[in-house]
C-alpha positions in Angstrom: -22.5 5.7 -20.6 -21.5 9.0 -19.5 -19.0 7.8 -16.9 -16.0 5.2 -16.8 -17.4 1.8 -15.8 -14.7 1.4 -12.9 -16.1 4.4 -11.0 -19.9 3.1 -10.1 -19.2 1.1 -7.0 -18.0 4.0 -5.5 -21.3 5.8 -5.2 -22.2 3.0 -2.8 -19.1 3.6 -0.6 -20.1 3.6 3.1 -17.9 4.3 6.3 -18.2 0.7 7.5 -18.8 -1.1 4.2 -16.0 0.4 1.9 -16.0 -1.9 -0.8 -11.8 -2.3 -0.6 -10.0 -5.5 -0.6 -6.7 -6.8 0.7 -4.9 -9.6 -0.5 -2.3 -11.1 2.3 0.7 -13.1 0.9 3.3 -14.4 2.8 6.7 -15.0 1.1 9.7 -17.3 2.1 12.0 -14.6 3.0 11.9 -11.1 4.7 10.8 -8.5 2.0 13.2 -6.5 0.3 11.7 -3.0 0.2 13.5 -1.4 -2.5 13.2 -4.7 -4.8 9.6 -4.6 -4.2 9.2 -0.8 -4.7 11.0 -1.1 -8.1 8.7 -4.2 -9.2 5.7 -2.6 -8.2 6.6 0.8 -10.4 7.3 -1.9 -13.4 4.3 -3.7 -13.2 2.1 -0.6 -13.6 3.6 0.5 -17.0 1.9 -2.8 -17.9 -1.2 -2.7 -15.8 -2.1 1.2 -16.7 -5.8 0.3 -15.6 -4.6 0.2 -12.2 -2.5 2.8 -11.9 -5.6 5.4 -11.1 -7.1 7.7 -9.0 -11.0 8.9 -8.4 -11.6 12.5 -9.4 -15.1 14.1 -9.6 -16.3 16.1 -12.8 -18.7 19.2 -12.9 -21.6 17.2 -13.4 -21.1 15.4 -9.9 -19.8 12.2 -11.5 -17.1 10.1 -10.3 -14.5 9.6 -13.0 -11.5 7.4 -12.9 -8.3 8.8 -14.4 -4.9 7.7 -14.8 -2.3 8.4 -11.6 1.1 9.4 -12.6 2.2 9.5 -9.6 4.7 6.8 -8.1 2.4 3.9 -6.6 3.1 3.8 -2.5 4.7 1.1 -1.6 5.2 1.5 2.3 5.4 -0.8 5.7 2.3 -2.0 7.1 1.1 -0.2 10.1 -1.2 -2.9 11.9 -3.2 -0.3 14.0 -3.8 2.0 11.3 -6.3 1.7 7.9 -4.9 3.0 4.9 -7.0 5.6 3.2 -7.1 4.8 -0.6 -7.2 7.9 -2.6 -5.8 10.2 -0.1 -3.0 12.8 -0.7 -0.9 10.7 1.7 -0.9 8.0 -0.9 -0.7 10.0 -4.1 -4.5 9.4 -4.3 -3.6 6.0 -5.3 -6.7 3.6 -5.3 -4.0 0.6 -5.4 -1.2 0.0 -2.9 1.3 -1.7 -1.6 2.3 -2.4 2.0 4.6 -4.9 3.8 6.0 -6.1 6.9 8.4 -9.2 7.7 8.4 -12.2 5.1 4.4 -10.6 4.1 2.8 -8.4 1.5 -0.4 -6.9 1.3 -2.0 -5.7 -1.8 -4.7 -3.4 -0.8 -7.2 -2.0 -3.4 -10.8 -0.5 -4.3 -13.2 -3.3 -5.3 -14.8 -0.4 -7.7 -11.9 -1.3 -10.3 -11.8 -4.7 -10.2 -12.3 -8.0 -8.4 -10.5 -11.3 -7.5 -9.9 -12.1 -11.3 -8.2 -8.7 -12.2 -6.2 -9.0 -8.7 -4.2 -11.6 -9.9 -2.9 -9.7 -12.8 -1.4 -7.3 -10.4 -0.6 -9.7 -8.1 1.4 -12.0 -10.3 3.1 -9.2 -12.4 4.4 -7.6 -9.4 5.7 -10.5 -7.6 7.2 -12.2 -10.5 9.2 -9.2 -11.0 9.7 -8.9 -7.3 11.3 -12.7 -7.3 13.2 -12.6 -10.8 15.0 -9.3 -9.0 15.7 -11.2 -5.7 16.4 -14.6 -7.1 17.3 -14.4 -10.7 15.2 -16.1 -13.4 12.4 -17.9 -12.4 9.7 -20.1 -14.3 7.2 -17.8 -16.1 3.4 -18.7 -15.1 0.9 -18.7 -17.9 -1.0 -15.4 -18.5 1.4 -13.2 -17.1 1.5 -9.7 -18.2 5.2 -8.1 -18.4 6.3 -4.8 -19.0 6.9 -4.3 -22.9 4.3 -6.5 -23.9 1.1 -4.7 -25.3 -2.0 -4.6 -23.5 -4.5 -7.0 -25.0 -7.7 -5.3 -25.7 -9.3 -8.1 -24.6 -7.9 -7.2 -21.2 -10.0 -3.6 -21.5 -13.0 -5.4 -22.9 -16.6 -4.2 -21.4 -19.3 -5.8 -23.4 -22.5 -3.3 -24.9 -25.5 -4.8 -23.2 -27.1 -4.2 -26.4 -25.4 -6.8 -27.8 -26.4 -9.5 -24.8 -29.3 -12.1 -26.2 -32.2 -11.2 -24.6 -33.0 -15.0 -23.8 -35.0 -15.7 -20.6 -33.6 -18.5 -18.0 -35.6 -21.5 -18.0 -36.1 -21.4 -14.3 -35.0 -19.1 -11.4 -34.1 -19.4 -7.5 -37.2 -19.5 -5.6 -35.8 -20.4 -2.2 -36.4 -16.5 -0.8 -34.4 -14.0 1.4 -33.7 -14.9 4.8 -33.3 -12.7 7.8 -31.3 -15.2 9.9 -27.8 -13.5 10.6 -28.8 -10.1 9.5 -28.8 -8.8 13.0 -25.1 -9.3 13.8 -24.5 -7.3 10.6 -26.7 -4.7 11.5 -25.7 -4.3 15.1 -22.3 -3.5 13.7 -23.5 -0.8 11.1 -25.5 1.3 14.2 -22.5 1.0 16.9 -20.4 3.6 16.7 -17.8 2.4 19.0 -17.4 -0.8 16.4 -15.0 -0.3 14.2 -12.9 -3.3 13.5 -14.5 -6.5 12.2 -12.2 -9.6 12.1 -11.1 -13.0 10.5 -9.4 -16.2 10.9 -6.7 -17.9 8.7 -7.5 -21.4 8.1 -5.4 -23.4 5.5 -6.4 -26.9 4.6 -3.9 -29.3 2.6 -5.3 -29.3 -1.0 -4.9 -32.8 -1.6 -6.8 -33.7 1.5 -9.6 -31.6 1.1 -9.9 -32.7 -2.8 -10.1 -36.3 -1.7 -12.6 -35.8 0.8 -14.6 -33.7 -2.1 -14.1 -36.2 -4.6 -15.5 -39.1 -2.5 -18.9 -37.5 -2.1 -18.9 -35.7 -5.7 -18.4 -32.2 -4.8 -16.5 -29.3 -5.5 -14.9 -26.8 -3.2 -18.3 -24.3 -3.3 -20.4 -27.3 -2.8 -18.5 -29.0 -0.2 -17.8 -25.7 1.9 -21.7 -25.0 1.5 -22.4 -28.2 3.3 -19.7 -27.6 6.1 -20.8 -23.9 6.8 -24.4 -25.3 7.2 -24.1 -28.1 9.1 -21.4 -26.6 11.6 -23.3 -23.2 12.2 -27.1 -24.0 12.0 -27.6 -24.7 15.8 -25.5 -21.3 16.2 -28.9 -19.8 15.5 -32.0 -20.1 17.1 -34.8 -21.8 15.2 -37.7 -19.2 14.0 -40.7 -20.2 12.6 -41.5 -19.8 8.8 -37.5 -19.3 8.3 -34.6 -21.0 6.8 -31.1 -20.6 6.3 -28.9 -20.1 3.0 -25.7 -19.8 1.5 -24.7 -17.4 -1.5 -21.9 -18.4 -3.6 -19.8 -15.7 -5.7 -20.0 -16.9 -9.4 -17.8 -15.4 -11.7 -20.0 -15.1 -14.7 -17.3 -13.3 -17.4 -17.1 -16.3 -19.7 -21.0 -16.0 -20.0 -20.8 -12.4 -21.8 -17.6 -12.8 -23.6 -15.6 -11.1 -21.2 -13.0 -14.0 -20.4 -9.9 -11.7 -20.3 -11.3 -8.7 -18.8 -9.9 -7.2 -15.5 -13.3 -6.0 -14.7 -15.3 -7.6 -12.0 -18.4 -9.6 -13.2 -20.2 -11.5 -10.4 -23.4 -12.7 -9.5 -24.6 -14.6 -6.7 -25.8 -17.9 -6.8 -28.3 -19.2 -3.6 -28.6 -22.3 -1.6 -31.4 -23.1 0.7 -31.2 -25.1 3.4 -34.1 -25.8 6.0 -33.8 -26.0 10.0 -35.0 -29.9 9.6 -31.9 -30.6 7.4 -29.4 -30.5 10.2 -29.5 -34.0 11.0 -28.3 -35.0 7.1 -24.8 -36.1 6.4 -22.4 -33.6 4.5 -22.7 -36.1 1.6 -26.3 -35.3 1.3 -26.1 -31.4 1.7 -23.5 -31.3 -0.8 -25.7 -33.2 -3.2 -28.3 -30.1 -2.5 -25.8 -27.8 -3.1 -25.0 -29.1 -6.5 -28.4 -29.2 -7.5 -28.9 -25.5 -6.8 -25.9 -24.3 -8.6 -26.6 -26.3 -11.6 -30.1 -24.9 -11.7 -28.5 -21.1 -11.5 -25.7 -21.8 -13.9 -27.9 -20.6 -17.0 -26.2 -18.0 -19.1 -29.4 -16.2 -19.8 -29.2 -15.6 -15.7 -25.7 -14.0 -16.8 -27.0 -12.0 -19.5 -30.1 -10.7 -17.1 -27.9 -9.5 -14.6 -25.2 -7.6 -16.6 -28.3 -5.9 -18.3 -29.5 -5.0 -15.2 -26.1 -3.8 -13.9 -25.9 -1.4 -16.8 -29.6 0.0 -16.3 -28.5 1.2 -12.9 -25.3 2.4 -14.4 -27.7 4.5 -16.9 -29.8 5.6 -14.2 -26.9 6.9 -11.7 -25.5 8.6 -14.9 -29.4 10.5 -15.1 -29.2 12.1 -11.9 -28.7 15.7 -11.3 -25.8 15.5 -8.7 -23.7 13.7 -6.6 -26.1 13.4 -3.7 -28.6 12.3 -5.9 -26.1 9.6 -7.7 -25.4 8.2 -4.0 -28.8 7.8 -3.3 -30.1 6.2 -6.5 -27.2 3.9 -6.6 -27.8 2.8 -2.9 -31.6 2.4 -3.5 -31.0 0.5 -6.8 -27.9 -1.8 -5.9 -27.6 -5.3 -7.6 -25.9 -6.4 -4.8 -27.9 -4.7 -1.5 -31.1 -5.8 -3.2 -30.1 -9.5 -4.0 -31.7 -12.2 -2.4 -30.4 -12.1 1.3 -28.4 -15.1 2.8 -27.1 -16.2 6.2 -23.6 -17.3 5.0 -21.1 -16.2 1.8 -18.4 -18.1 -0.1 -16.4 -16.8 -2.8 -13.6 -19.0 -4.1 -11.2 -17.7 -6.4 -10.3 -20.2 -8.9 -6.6 -21.6 -9.0 -4.1 -19.8 -11.3 -0.7 -20.7 -12.4 1.9 -19.2 -10.1 4.8 -21.1 -12.3 8.1 -20.9 -10.4 6.5 -18.6 -8.1 5.0 -21.2 -6.4 8.3 -22.1 -4.1 8.3 -18.7 -2.6 4.5 -18.4 -2.1 3.7 -20.0 1.7 0.3 -18.6 1.9 -2.1 -16.2 0.3 -5.2 -14.8 2.1 -8.3 -12.6 0.7 -9.8 -10.4 3.0 -12.9 -8.7 2.3 -16.1 -6.9 3.6 -18.7 -9.4 4.9 -20.1 -11.5 8.1 -20.3 -15.3 8.4 -18.3 -15.4 4.7 -15.4 -17.7 3.4 -13.0 -15.9 1.2 -11.0 -19.2 -0.4 -7.8 -18.9 -2.6 -6.3 -22.3 -4.1 -2.7 -22.6 -4.0 -1.2 -25.8 -5.7 -0.6 -27.4 -2.0 -3.2 -25.8 0.3 -6.6 -24.0 0.3 -6.1 -20.8 2.5 -9.3 -19.6 3.6 -10.0 -16.4 5.4 -13.1 -17.0 7.7 -14.7 -13.4 7.9 -16.7 -12.1 11.1 -18.0 -8.7 11.9 -17.6 -9.2 15.4 -15.4 -10.8 18.2 -17.5 -13.7 18.6 -15.6 -16.9 17.9 -18.4 -19.7 18.2 -18.9 -20.1 14.3 -15.6 -20.5 13.6 -14.8 -23.1 16.3 -18.0 -24.7 15.1 -16.6 -25.0 11.4 -13.0 -26.2 13.0 -15.1 -29.1 15.1 -16.8 -30.3 12.1 -13.6 -30.5 10.2 -12.2 -32.5 12.7 -15.2 -35.0 12.9 -15.1 -35.1 9.2 -11.2 -36.0 9.5 -10.1 -33.0 7.1 -6.8 -31.6 8.8 -6.2 -27.9 8.8 -4.2 -25.4 10.7 -6.1 -22.4 12.0 -4.7 -18.8 13.3 -5.5 -16.5 16.2 -8.0 -14.2 15.4 -7.1 -11.1 13.4 -8.5 -7.6 12.6 -9.0 -7.3 8.9 -7.7 -3.8 8.8 -9.8 -3.1 5.5 -8.7 0.2 3.8 -11.1 3.0 3.8 -11.3 5.4 0.4 -11.0 9.3 0.6 -13.5 10.3 -2.3 -13.0 13.9 -4.0 
């Protein structure tokens, strides 16, 4: 590939679908600006692949280059979105903001996803908390200044080295347009500039006890809850169905276990309208079966090969306009099976002694009718994301939690304030 693999998602950037992410972390005490800034700059000396900016070469290619300017660590402005890549932010694609006891890590999804994000968050918070409170227990897999960058952190598989084996079965549930109207209205409405989320926390012990009783996992249980709570939110239409997509990290299938880069494909769970009366236990079993059938490594091989094929196609286009058009038309995400609901569950990580200082952790992304799920030691932190102010899906979900005797705490509706990106 002629290009840097971290740059390709930038070609798909749109004004209202920016492919940016915010990690919102509430700590036990008010943030110390000076110590946080020191920790942020030190962390980048160990994580140089996050100290970056986007540039445009003479061939119209976006390139990711090292950014030697300090990373901005600035107060959070609740009424103004960050513009990553702007001169005001030293052209950085990774930025930290803070207010009160909360710190936000904002970044371009083109560089990494939830897995790589944890490198940045863990290192920065460990350095910050150590400066503030003294020595604390180190978590596993932490990347501290003074230690070398492991080549496996940078690993990007060669598609030609991936087996050509074909999957035994494929998902045949088909796409659904149920729910897409909500998103299209947002895209075409020039006055709709904000989208929203609720913070939902569920005690980890209570949630996992519930999951074990019905032989479920976080993904399958949430899938069943999502469908059953919201099936009657939509008007039933003949020859249609509802479905849930699960974000699946497939890095292990392609030998990229330690890479900071993002390797995600989508699993799909079909639910028909006549399943509305089924128990959560039965709906959970359906989800388990669907996920099992799509967990073949051959599907990961195929996904990665297709992705690299798209990247090569972008490289072959003669100019930036053509590259953007090709990227949009051939996007592996946009051309995937369409679903009604989305669940993205970031698996638990070891926080070591930091656990006592982290009160909650929410991941905020693009998407509608979407759950972004972070598992802490004592709770599940769920960002329930909606494209508009209609609270009904969230209220229905909470009502079902109550019916299933799953305790929870919920916030008021909040704006997501996802950053935009200023591209060269």
